[in-house]
C-alpha positions in Angstrom: 113.9 95.5 98.7 117.5 94.3 99.2 117.6 90.9 101.0 120.7 92.0 103.1 118.9 95.0 104.5 116.2 92.8 105.9 118.2 89.8 107.1 121.3 91.6 108.4 119.7 94.0 110.9 122.1 94.1 113.9 119.4 94.6 116.7 117.7 91.2 117.3 114.4 92.6 118.5 114.3 95.1 115.6 115.1 92.3 113.1 112.3 90.2 114.5 109.9 93.1 114.3 110.8 93.9 110.7 110.0 90.4 109.5 107.5 89.3 112.2 105.1 92.3 112.3 104.3 92.4 108.6 103.7 88.6 108.7 101.5 88.9 111.8 99.6 91.8 110.1 99.1 89.6 107.0 97.8 86.7 109.1 95.6 89.2 111.0 94.0 90.4 107.8 93.4 86.8 106.8 91.7 86.2 110.2 89.6 89.3 109.8 88.2 88.1 106.5 87.6 84.7 108.0 85.7 86.2 110.9 83.9 88.5 108.5 82.5 85.5 106.7 81.1 84.2 110.0 79.9 87.6 111.1 78.0 88.3 107.9 76.6 84.8 107.8 75.6 85.1 111.4 73.4 88.1 110.5 71.1 85.6 108.8 70.4 84.2 112.3 70.4 80.8 110.8 72.5 78.3 112.9 72.6 75.8 110.1 74.5 78.4 107.9 76.9 79.2 110.7 77.5 75.4 111.2 78.1 75.0 107.4 80.8 77.7 107.4 82.4 76.0 110.4 82.3 72.6 108.7 83.8 74.0 105.5 86.7 75.8 107.2 88.9 72.6 107.5 88.3 71.9 103.8 89.4 75.5 102.9 92.5 75.0 105.1 93.3 71.8 103.3 93.2 73.6 99.9 95.4 76.3 101.4 97.8 73.7 102.7 98.8 72.7 99.2 100.3 76.2 99.0 102.5 75.3 102.0 104.2 72.5 100.1 105.7 74.9 97.6 105.4 78.2 99.6 106.9 77.1 102.9 109.1 74.5 101.3 110.4 77.1 98.8 110.8 79.7 101.5 113.1 77.4 103.5 115.2 76.4 100.5 115.5 79.9 99.0 116.4 81.5 102.3 119.2 79.0 102.9 120.4 79.4 99.3 120.6 83.2 99.7 122.5 82.7 102.9 125.0 80.6 100.9 125.0 83.4 98.1 123.7 80.9 95.5 121.3 83.3 93.8 120.9 81.4 90.5 119.7 78.3 92.2 117.4 80.4 94.4 115.9 82.0 91.3 115.2 78.6 89.7 113.6 77.3 92.9 111.3 80.3 93.0 110.2 79.8 89.3 109.5 76.1 90.0 107.4 76.8 93.0 105.2 79.3 91.2 104.4 76.9 88.3 103.9 74.0 90.6 101.3 75.9 92.7 99.4 76.8 89.5 99.3 73.2 88.3 98.3 71.9 91.8 95.4 74.5 91.9 94.0 73.2 88.7 94.1 69.6 89.9 92.3 70.6 93.2 89.6 72.5 91.2 88.8 69.4 89.1 88.9 66.9 91.9 86.8 69.2 94.2 84.0 69.8 91.7 83.7 66.1 91.0 83.8 64.9 94.6 81.9 67.8 96.3 79.1 65.7 97.8 81.4 63.1 99.4 83.7 65.8 100.8 80.7 67.6 102.3 79.5 64.4 104.0 83.1 63.7 105.3 83.3 67.2 106.8 80.3 66.4 109.0 77.4 67.9 107.0 74.0 66.6 107.7 70.5 67.0 106.1 70.0 70.3 108.0 73.1 72.0 106.6 74.2 69.9 103.5 72.9 72.4 100.9 74.6 75.3 102.6 77.8 73.3 102.9 77.9 72.4 99.2 77.1 76.0 98.3 80.2 77.1 100.1 82.5 74.3 98.8 81.5 74.9 95.1 83.0 78.4 95.0 86.0 77.4 97.1 87.0 74.7 94.7 86.4 77.0 91.7 88.9 79.5 93.3 91.4 76.8 94.3 94.2 77.9 91.8 94.1 81.5 93.1 93.8 80.4 96.8 96.9 78.2 96.4 99.1 80.7 94.4 98.2 83.6 96.7 99.0 81.8 99.9 102.2 80.3 98.5 103.4 83.6 97.1 103.3 85.1 100.6 106.0 82.7 101.8 108.1 83.0 98.7 108.0 86.8 98.8 109.3 86.8 102.4 112.2 84.5 101.5 113.5 87.0 98.9 113.0 90.0 101.1 109.7 91.3 99.7 108.3 91.7 103.2 106.2 94.8 102.4 104.8 93.3 99.2 103.8 90.0 100.8 101.8 91.9 103.5 100.1 94.2 101.0 99.0 91.3 98.9 97.4 89.6 101.9 95.8 92.8 103.1 94.5 93.6 99.6 92.9 90.2 99.0 91.3 90.1 102.4 90.0 93.6 102.3 88.3 92.9 98.9 86.9 89.7 100.4 85.3 91.6 103.3 83.7 94.2 101.0 82.2 91.5 98.8 81.1 89.5 101.9 78.9 92.5 102.6 77.6 92.8 99.1 77.0 89.1 98.4 75.6 88.1 101.8 73.9 91.2 103.3 72.8 93.1 100.2 72.2 90.2 97.8 71.3 87.4 100.3 73.6 84.8 98.8 74.4 83.2 102.2 77.2 80.7 102.3 77.7 80.7 98.6 78.3 84.5 98.8 80.8 84.0 101.6 82.8 81.5 99.5 82.6 83.5 96.3 83.9 86.6 98.2 86.8 84.5 99.5 87.8 83.2 96.1 87.5 86.6 94.5 89.7 88.1 97.2 92.4 85.5 96.6 92.1 86.1 92.8 92.9 89.8 93.4 95.9 89.1 95.6 97.2 86.6 93.0 97.1 89.3 90.3 98.9 91.7 92.7 101.7 89.2 93.4 102.2 88.5 89.7 102.3 92.2 88.9 105.0 92.7 91.6 107.1 89.9 90.2 106.8 91.1 86.6 107.8 94.6 87.6 110.7 93.4 89.7 111.9 91.2 86.8 111.8 94.1 84.4 113.8 96.2 86.8 116.5 93.6 86.7 115.9 91.6 89.9 118.1 88.5 89.4 116.0 86.3 91.7 112.7 86.6 89.7 112.4 84.7 86.3 108.8 84.0 85.4 109.3 82.7 81.9 108.5 79.0 81.4 111.9 78.7 79.8 113.4 79.0 83.4 111.1 76.1 84.6 113.8 73.5 85.1 113.1 71.5 88.2 115.9 69.1 89.0 115.4 66.1 91.3 117.4 67.7 94.1 115.5 70.9 93.9 112.1 69.2 93.9 113.1 66.9 96.8 114.4 69.8 98.8 111.3 71.9 98.5 108.8 69.0 98.9 110.7 67.5 101.8 110.2 70.7 103.8 106.9 71.7 102.3 105.0 68.5 103.0 105.5 68.6 106.8 104.5 72.3 106.6 101.4 71.4 104.6 100.7 68.5 106.9 100.5 70.9 109.8 97.4 72.4 108.1 96.1 69.1 106.7 96.3 67.2 110.0 94.9 70.3 111.8 91.9 70.2 109.4 91.5 66.4 109.8 91.5 66.8 113.6 89.0 69.6 113.3 86.8 67.4 111.1 86.9 64.7 113.8 86.2 67.4 116.4 83.3 68.8 114.4 81.8 65.3 114.1 82.0 64.8 117.8 80.5 68.2 118.5 77.8 67.4 115.9 76.6 64.7 118.2 75.2 67.5 120.4 73.4 69.3 117.6 73.8 72.2 115.2 73.6 74.7 118.0 76.7 73.2 119.6 78.5 73.3 116.3 77.6 76.9 115.8 78.7 77.9 119.4 82.0 76.1 118.9 82.4 77.6 115.4 82.2 81.1 116.9 84.6 80.2 119.7 87.0 78.7 117.3 87.0 81.7 115.0 87.8 84.0 117.9 90.5 81.6 119.2 92.0 81.9 115.7 93.2 85.4 116.6 96.1 84.2 118.9 96.7 81.2 116.7 97.1 83.2 113.5 99.2 85.9 115.1 101.5 83.2 116.5 101.7 81.5 113.1 102.5 84.9 111.5 105.3 85.6 114.0 106.9 82.2 113.5 106.6 82.2 109.7 107.9 85.7 109.5 111.0 84.8 111.6 111.6 81.5 109.7 113.5 83.1 106.8 115.8 84.9 109.3 116.5 81.5 110.9 117.1 79.9 107.6 119.3 82.7 106.4 121.6 82.6 109.4 121.7 78.9 109.2 122.8 79.0 105.6 125.4 81.7 106.5 126.7 79.5 109.4 126.0 82.2 112.1 124.8 79.8 114.8 124.9 82.4 117.6 122.7 84.9 115.8 120.2 82.2 114.8 119.9 81.2 118.5 119.3 84.8 119.6 116.6 85.2 117.0 114.9 81.9 118.0 114.9 82.6 121.8 113.7 86.2 121.6 110.9 85.4 119.1 109.7 82.5 121.4 109.5 84.8 124.4 107.5 87.3 122.4 105.2 84.5 121.3 104.6 83.3 124.8 103.8 86.8 126.1 101.4 87.4 123.2 99.6 84.2 124.0 99.3 85.1 127.7 97.6 88.4 126.9 95.0 86.6 124.8 94.5 83.9 127.5 93.6 86.5 130.1 91.4 88.5 127.6 89.4 85.4 126.7 88.9 84.4 130.3 87.6 87.9 131.1 85.7 88.8 128.0 84.8 85.5 126.3 81.0 86.0 126.7 81.1 89.5 125.3 83.1 88.4 122.3 80.6 85.6 121.6 77.7 88.1 121.7 79.1 89.9 118.7 78.2 86.9 116.5 75.4 85.2 118.3 71.9 86.4 119.4 70.6 83.5 121.5 71.5 83.9 125.2 72.1 80.2 125.7 74.4 80.0 122.7 76.3 83.1 123.8 76.9 81.6 127.3 78.1 78.3 125.7 80.4 80.0 123.2 81.8 82.3 125.9 82.7 79.2 128.0 84.3 77.5 125.0 86.4 80.7 124.3 87.7 80.7 127.8 88.7 77.1 127.6 90.4 77.3 124.2 92.3 80.4 125.3 94.2 78.4 127.9 96.4 77.0 125.1 97.4 80.4 123.7 100.8 80.8 125.5 101.8 77.3 124.4 101.4 78.3 120.7 104.4 80.6 121.0 106.6 77.6 121.8 105.0 75.1 119.4 104.9 77.3 116.3 108.4 78.7 116.8 110.0 75.3 117.2 108.1 73.9 114.2 109.2 76.9 112.1 112.8 76.5 113.4 113.0 72.9 112.1 111.4 73.8 108.8 113.9 76.7 108.3 116.8 74.4 109.0 115.5 71.8 106.5 114.8 69.3 109.3 111.7 67.9 107.7 111.4 64.8 109.9 111.5 66.8 113.1 108.9 69.2 112.1 106.8 66.3 110.9 107.1 64.6 114.3 105.6 67.7 116.0 102.7 67.8 113.5 101.8 64.2 113.8 102.1 64.2 117.5 99.7 67.2 117.8 97.0 66.1 115.4 97.1 62.3 115.3 99.0 60.8 118.3 97.6 63.2 120.9 94.6 65.2 119.7 92.2 62.6 118.2 92.7 60.1 121.1 92.2 63.0 123.6 88.9 64.0 122.0 87.6 60.5 122.1 88.7 59.9 125.7 87.6 63.2 127.1 84.2 63.0 125.2 83.6 59.7 127.0 84.4 61.2 130.4 83.0 64.8 130.2 80.9 64.8 127.0 80.9 68.1 125.2 83.1 69.9 127.8 85.7 67.2 127.4 85.8 67.6 123.7 86.5 71.3 124.0 89.1 70.7 126.7 91.2 68.5 124.5 92.9 71.4 122.7 94.6 73.1 125.8 95.5 69.7 127.2 97.2 68.6 124.0 98.9 71.9 123.4 100.4 71.9 126.9 101.9 68.5 126.5 103.2 69.3 123.0 104.8 72.5 124.2 106.9 70.5 126.7 107.9 68.1 123.9 108.9 71.0 121.6 111.1 72.4 124.4 112.9 69.1 124.8 113.4 68.7 121.0 114.8 72.2 120.6 117.2 71.9 123.5 118.5 68.6 122.3 119.0 70.0 118.8 120.7 73.1 120.2 123.0 71.0 122.4 123.9 68.8 119.4 124.9 71.8 117.3 126.7 73.7 120.1 130.4 73.9 119.3 130.0 72.2 116.0 130.5 73.8 112.5 127.1 74.6 111.2 126.3 72.9 107.9 123.2 72.6 105.8 122.9 68.9 106.6 123.5 69.0 110.3 119.9 69.7 111.4 118.7 66.7 109.4 120.8 64.2 111.3 
């Protein structure tokens, strides 16, 4: 697909839909497989297994976050280089990111296998669910190289205009995962180990698909794709540019996982049933979260492209329209969760008390959904512009400065209800902070020539 046909669509809403909808669809398929893991494990009617999947989710997200360093970082750098018509440098950056993700995956595999027990304990596992937790982690770490390459390639493909291919790869891997979830968990009774093995196998298949797409594109003469190790020539400026943007992007997931680990430990005070109820509520709440992330990540290359091209007016139109769409999307889910939270929980749980508790948690977590449209778009905006420090500030504020203290404070006041209420409270405060940060940055740039370094000052 020609980059210009994707990034130079004249109608703003149509441009957002062309890049945003496929990214949202990709995130939705990821979410479906994630929920499928929980659904098939819940069929065992064993709360300790459900709790183990909940406890392992932050660890899986941390593994996936490594992909963000080179995937999201490369996405931002490549999109801006294409806007500046520097195709050779964009090609070298793409090559570097692919090899860097492969090497990082091998390191994570080795470290995870060696440190599995300590990691399980750190995630909040106890004697009741430790074995299930380790079963899950073992196959996640073994699949780490494919998890990282697959998740990173999604972002890199979007930066070079391979929108359709990025979505197909996600959908393919996630569909395969769901099928093997059923085989491994329901038919063969492998429990949490089966869930993790299906996840890793799905990412393996999507990795193969992405590599095939790149090989075919290279053979057809695509000047942006050069997979040979001979083109692996990372310069200091290239590595710094990718990592400087990628680390804040990765820290979004890492710190989110850390905050969830802290949250799981506090919820664990109230027993495995509470962890299971929250786990279900959190999986359902991931629907608006992932759709919002998909929209913002899909739009990010557009923002970066127009930033690199110096088209400030167009960049502002894209940003504002996409943010409104994100807020409206979140509002729909907030209302749906309030009205149907208990019914949604009953899909996964069978105990009436757990269903009521999870339904209540879903309604509370849903209050933050409209705020995600603001937070995720502003975060992606700064990442697209190369403003690493500003995107990092948002991440640190959400997960360290605000969330963890809020969990501790609200737990001491309202116990379990307070722990759950921490998320909507923090997201509301952070949304206001993001609005202020964006307006200040926009005011600073108004009337000034747009340069690649401007957003970093």
